VOPADO-987864 format. One record per residue (C-alpha): residue number from 1; residue in three letters; y, z, x. Coordinates in Angstrom, 1 decimal. Layout:
<i->NUM | aa->ALA | v->Y | w->Z | u->X> .
...
END
This chain:
<i->1 | aa->UNK | v->84.8 | w->-141.7 | u->3.5> .
<i->2 | aa->UNK | v->85.3 | w->-145.3 | u->2.7> .
<i->3 | aa->UNK | v->84.9 | w->-147.4 | u->5.7> .
<i->4 | aa->UNK | v->85.6 | w->-151.2 | u->5.6> .
<i->5 | aa->UNK | v->82.4 | w->-153.4 | u->6.9> .
<i->6 | aa->UNK | v->82.4 | w->-157.0 | u->7.4> .
<i->7 | aa->UNK | v->79.4 | w->-158.1 | u->5.4> .
<i->8 | aa->UNK | v->77.4 | w->-161.3 | u->5.1> .
<i->9 | aa->UNK | v->77.4 | w->-162.5 | u->1.5> .
<i->10 | aa->UNK | v->73.4 | w->-162.2 | u->1.5> .
<i->11 | aa->UNK | v->74.0 | w->-158.5 | u->2.5> .
<i->12 | aa->UNK | v->76.4 | w->-157.9 | u->0.1> .
<i->13 | aa->UNK | v->74.1 | w->-159.6 | u->-2.8> .
<i->14 | aa->UNK | v->71.5 | w->-157.6 | u->-2.0> .
<i->15 | aa->UNK | v->73.4 | w->-154.2 | u->-0.7> .
<i->16 | aa->UNK | v->76.4 | w->-154.0 | u->-2.5> .
<i->17 | aa->UNK | v->75.8 | w->-151.8 | u->-5.9> .
<i->18 | aa->UNK | v->72.3 | w->-150.0 | u->-4.4> .
<i->19 | aa->UNK | v->72.3 | w->-147.0 | u->-4.1> .
<i->20 | aa->UNK | v->68.6 | w->-146.0 | u->-2.8> .
<i->21 | aa->UNK | v->66.7 | w->-147.6 | u->-0.4> .
<i->22 | aa->UNK | v->63.1 | w->-147.0 | u->0.4> .
<i->23 | aa->UNK | v->62.0 | w->-148.5 | u->3.6> .
<i->24 | aa->UNK | v->58.3 | w->-148.3 | u->4.4> .
<i->25 | aa->UNK | v->56.3 | w->-149.5 | u->8.1> .
<i->26 | aa->UNK | v->53.2 | w->-151.5 | u->6.9> .
<i->27 | aa->UNK | v->50.1 | w->-149.9 | u->8.5> .
<i->28 | aa->UNK | v->48.1 | w->-151.6 | u->11.2> .
<i->29 | aa->UNK | v->45.2 | w->-152.5 | u->11.2> .
<i->30 | aa->UNK | v->42.4 | w->-150.1 | u->12.6> .
<i->31 | aa->UNK | v->40.8 | w->-152.7 | u->15.1> .
<i->32 | aa->UNK | v->44.5 | w->-152.6 | u->16.8> .
<i->33 | aa->UNK | v->44.5 | w->-149.1 | u->16.5> .
<i->34 | aa->UNK | v->41.3 | w->-148.5 | u->18.1> .
<i->35 | aa->UNK | v->42.0 | w->-151.0 | u->20.9> .
<i->36 | aa->UNK | v->45.3 | w->-149.7 | u->22.0> .
<i->37 | aa->UNK | v->47.4 | w->-152.6 | u->20.8> .
<i->38 | aa->UNK | v->50.8 | w->-152.2 | u->20.2> .
<i->39 | aa->UNK | v->51.9 | w->-154.3 | u->17.1> .
<i->40 | aa->UNK | v->55.2 | w->-155.4 | u->15.8> .
<i->41 | aa->UNK | v->56.5 | w->-153.5 | u->13.8> .
<i->42 | aa->UNK | v->57.0 | w->-154.6 | u->10.3> .
<i->43 | aa->UNK | v->58.6 | w->-153.1 | u->7.2> .
<i->44 | aa->UNK | v->58.9 | w->-154.1 | u->3.1> .
<i->45 | aa->UNK | v->62.5 | w->-152.7 | u->1.8> .
<i->46 | aa->UNK | v->62.8 | w->-151.8 | u->-2.0> .
<i->47 | aa->UNK | v->65.6 | w->-150.8 | u->-3.8> .
<i->48 | aa->UNK | v->65.4 | w->-147.8 | u->-5.8> .
<i->49 | aa->UNK | v->63.3 | w->-144.8 | u->-5.7> .
<i->50 | aa->UNK | v->59.8 | w->-145.9 | u->-6.1> .
<i->51 | aa->UNK | v->57.9 | w->-148.4 | u->-4.3> .
<i->52 | aa->UNK | v->56.9 | w->-150.8 | u->-7.1> .
<i->53 | aa->UNK | v->56.1 | w->-154.3 | u->-6.0> .
<i->54 | aa->UNK | v->58.7 | w->-156.0 | u->-8.0> .
<i->55 | aa->UNK | v->61.2 | w->-153.6 | u->-6.4> .
<i->56 | aa->UNK | v->60.7 | w->-155.2 | u->-2.7> .
<i->57 | aa->UNK | v->63.7 | w->-157.3 | u->-2.1> .
<i->58 | aa->UNK | v->63.8 | w->-157.6 | u->1.8> .
<i->59 | aa->UNK | v->61.8 | w->-157.4 | u->4.5> .
<i->60 | aa->UNK | v->61.4 | w->-157.2 | u->8.6> .
<i->61 | aa->UNK | v->59.3 | w->-157.8 | u->11.5> .
<i->62 | aa->UNK | v->60.2 | w->-156.6 | u->15.1> .
<i->63 | aa->UNK | v->60.6 | w->-159.4 | u->17.3> .
<i->64 | aa->UNK | v->59.1 | w->-158.8 | u->21.1> .
<i->65 | aa->UNK | v->56.8 | w->-160.0 | u->23.8> .
<i->66 | aa->UNK | v->53.3 | w->-158.6 | u->23.5> .
<i->67 | aa->UNK | v->53.2 | w->-157.4 | u->27.3> .
<i->68 | aa->UNK | v->56.3 | w->-155.4 | u->26.9> .
<i->69 | aa->UNK | v->55.2 | w->-153.5 | u->24.2> .
<i->70 | aa->UNK | v->52.2 | w->-152.7 | u->25.7> .
<i->71 | aa->UNK | v->53.9 | w->-151.5 | u->29.2> .
<i->72 | aa->UNK | v->57.2 | w->-150.2 | u->27.7> .
<i->73 | aa->UNK | v->56.0 | w->-149.1 | u->24.0> .
<i->74 | aa->UNK | v->58.3 | w->-146.2 | u->23.9> .
<i->75 | aa->UNK | v->61.7 | w->-148.2 | u->25.4> .
<i->76 | aa->UNK | v->61.0 | w->-152.0 | u->24.7> .
<i->77 | aa->UNK | v->63.6 | w->-153.9 | u->23.8> .
<i->78 | aa->UNK | v->63.5 | w->-156.1 | u->20.5> .
<i->79 | aa->UNK | v->65.2 | w->-158.2 | u->17.6> .
<i->80 | aa->UNK | v->64.5 | w->-157.0 | u->13.7> .
<i->81 | aa->UNK | v->65.8 | w->-158.9 | u->11.5> .
<i->82 | aa->UNK | v->65.6 | w->-157.7 | u->7.7> .
<i->83 | aa->UNK | v->65.4 | w->-161.0 | u->5.5> .
<i->84 | aa->UNK | v->65.8 | w->-161.4 | u->2.4> .
<i->85 | aa->UNK | v->62.4 | w->-161.7 | u->0.3> .
<i->86 | aa->UNK | v->63.2 | w->-164.4 | u->-2.1> .
<i->87 | aa->UNK | v->65.1 | w->-166.6 | u->0.3> .
<i->88 | aa->UNK | v->64.5 | w->-165.5 | u->4.0> .
<i->89 | aa->UNK | v->68.1 | w->-165.5 | u->4.7> .
<i->90 | aa->UNK | v->68.8 | w->-162.8 | u->7.0> .
<i->91 | aa->UNK | v->70.9 | w->-159.6 | u->5.4> .
<i->92 | aa->UNK | v->71.2 | w->-157.7 | u->8.5> .
<i->93 | aa->UNK | v->70.1 | w->-158.0 | u->12.9> .
<i->94 | aa->UNK | v->69.4 | w->-155.1 | u->14.6> .
<i->95 | aa->UNK | v->69.5 | w->-155.9 | u->18.6> .
<i->96 | aa->UNK | v->68.1 | w->-153.2 | u->20.8> .
<i->97 | aa->UNK | v->68.3 | w->-153.8 | u->24.7> .
<i->98 | aa->UNK | v->65.8 | w->-151.9 | u->27.0> .
<i->99 | aa->UNK | v->66.7 | w->-148.4 | u->28.5> .
<i->100 | aa->UNK | v->64.9 | w->-145.7 | u->29.4> .
<i->101 | aa->UNK | v->63.1 | w->-143.1 | u->26.9> .
<i->102 | aa->UNK | v->64.1 | w->-139.9 | u->26.1> .
<i->103 | aa->UNK | v->63.6 | w->-136.6 | u->28.1> .
<i->104 | aa->UNK | v->65.0 | w->-133.4 | u->27.8> .
<i->105 | aa->UNK | v->68.2 | w->-134.5 | u->28.7> .
<i->106 | aa->UNK | v->69.7 | w->-137.4 | u->29.4> .
<i->107 | aa->UNK | v->73.2 | w->-138.6 | u->31.1> .
<i->108 | aa->UNK | v->72.5 | w->-142.2 | u->32.0> .
<i->109 | aa->UNK | v->70.4 | w->-145.1 | u->30.8> .
<i->110 | aa->UNK | v->71.3 | w->-144.6 | u->27.0> .
<i->111 | aa->UNK | v->69.7 | w->-146.3 | u->24.2> .
<i->112 | aa->UNK | v->71.6 | w->-148.6 | u->22.0> .
<i->113 | aa->UNK | v->71.6 | w->-151.0 | u->19.0> .
<i->114 | aa->UNK | v->73.9 | w->-153.4 | u->18.1> .
<i->115 | aa->UNK | v->74.4 | w->-154.2 | u->14.3> .
<i->116 | aa->UNK | v->75.2 | w->-157.6 | u->12.7> .
<i->117 | aa->UNK | v->75.4 | w->-160.0 | u->9.5> .
<i->118 | aa->UNK | v->75.8 | w->-163.5 | u->9.5> .
<i->119 | aa->UNK | v->76.7 | w->-163.8 | u->12.9> .
<i->120 | aa->UNK | v->79.8 | w->-161.0 | u->12.5> .
<i->121 | aa->UNK | v->78.8 | w->-157.4 | u->14.4> .
<i->122 | aa->UNK | v->79.1 | w->-154.5 | u->12.0> .
<i->123 | aa->UNK | v->78.5 | w->-151.8 | u->14.4> .
<i->124 | aa->UNK | v->76.4 | w->-149.8 | u->17.1> .
<i->125 | aa->UNK | v->74.4 | w->-147.3 | u->17.4> .
<i->126 | aa->UNK | v->74.4 | w->-145.3 | u->20.8> .
<i->127 | aa->UNK | v->72.6 | w->-142.3 | u->22.5> .
<i->128 | aa->UNK | v->75.0 | w->-139.5 | u->24.0> .
<i->129 | aa->UNK | v->74.8 | w->-137.7 | u->26.9> .
<i->130 | aa->UNK | v->72.5 | w->-134.3 | u->25.8> .
<i->131 | aa->UNK | v->70.5 | w->-131.2 | u->26.6> .
<i->132 | aa->UNK | v->67.6 | w->-130.5 | u->25.1> .
<i->133 | aa->UNK | v->69.0 | w->-132.0 | u->21.7> .
<i->134 | aa->UNK | v->69.0 | w->-135.8 | u->21.5> .
<i->135 | aa->UNK | v->72.3 | w->-137.7 | u->19.9> .
<i->136 | aa->UNK | v->73.6 | w->-140.4 | u->18.7> .
<i->137 | aa->UNK | v->76.8 | w->-142.2 | u->17.8> .
<i->138 | aa->UNK | v->77.5 | w->-144.5 | u->15.2> .
<i->139 | aa->UNK | v->80.8 | w->-147.3 | u->15.7> .
<i->140 | aa->UNK | v->81.8 | w->-149.5 | u->13.2> .
<i->141 | aa->UNK | v->82.4 | w->-153.6 | u->14.0> .
<i->142 | aa->UNK | v->85.9 | w->-152.1 | u->16.3> .
<i->143 | aa->UNK | v->83.7 | w->-150.0 | u->17.8> .
<i->144 | aa->UNK | v->85.9 | w->-146.9 | u->16.4> .
<i->145 | aa->UNK | v->83.2 | w->-143.5 | u->16.4> .
<i->146 | aa->UNK | v->82.0 | w->-143.1 | u->12.1> .
<i->147 | aa->UNK | v->79.6 | w->-141.0 | u->12.5> .
<i->148 | aa->UNK | v->77.4 | w->-138.6 | u->14.5> .
<i->149 | aa->UNK | v->73.6 | w->-138.4 | u->14.3> .
<i->150 | aa->UNK | v->71.7 | w->-134.5 | u->15.4> .
<i->151 | aa->UNK | v->68.6 | w->-134.1 | u->14.5> .
<i->152 | aa->UNK | v->68.2 | w->-130.4 | u->12.7> .
<i->153 | aa->UNK | v->67.1 | w->-127.3 | u->15.3> .
<i->154 | aa->UNK | v->66.7 | w->-123.8 | u->14.7> .
<i->155 | aa->UNK | v->69.8 | w->-123.0 | u->16.5> .
<i->156 | aa->UNK | v->71.7 | w->-124.6 | u->14.2> .
END
C-alpha cells in the first residue's frame, strides 16, 4: 500500500529513493561487558546491501540516563535521534517512554514508541494485548493502523 507520510527535508533527502538500508549496532567494549554496564546503544546506517564505510549516511546514539539503563535495562525510557552523517541534521527521532517488560501474556503497561521527523509526528508503534506471542500495531501520523507486526511461530 502507498501511504502518504509527512517527512522532513533531511529525511526525504536521505531516504527518498533508498530501497535497502542496513542498520548495524556497534559493539560495546569488553570492559563494559565484564563490568555489567548497560551502555548507550549506538548504530550506523548504510545505504545499499553492503556495509562499506563509504555507504554510511547516518548514525544514532541512544539518549538515556545511566542509572535507568542499569536498573531497568529491558524497559528503560530513551530517545534515539538518527542524524545525517555529513551535517548532523536530524533524519528521524524515536521516543520510547518507560513501560513494564514483556511477559508470557500482557494486558496492560504496553510498550510504545513515537516516531517523528522535523518535529512532526510520523506515527507510533504500540504493543498489543497478547497471550504467548507478542504483536505490535504501527500507525501513521493520524493514528490510523497501517501495519501489524507479529513474529513467526511454529503455529503459523
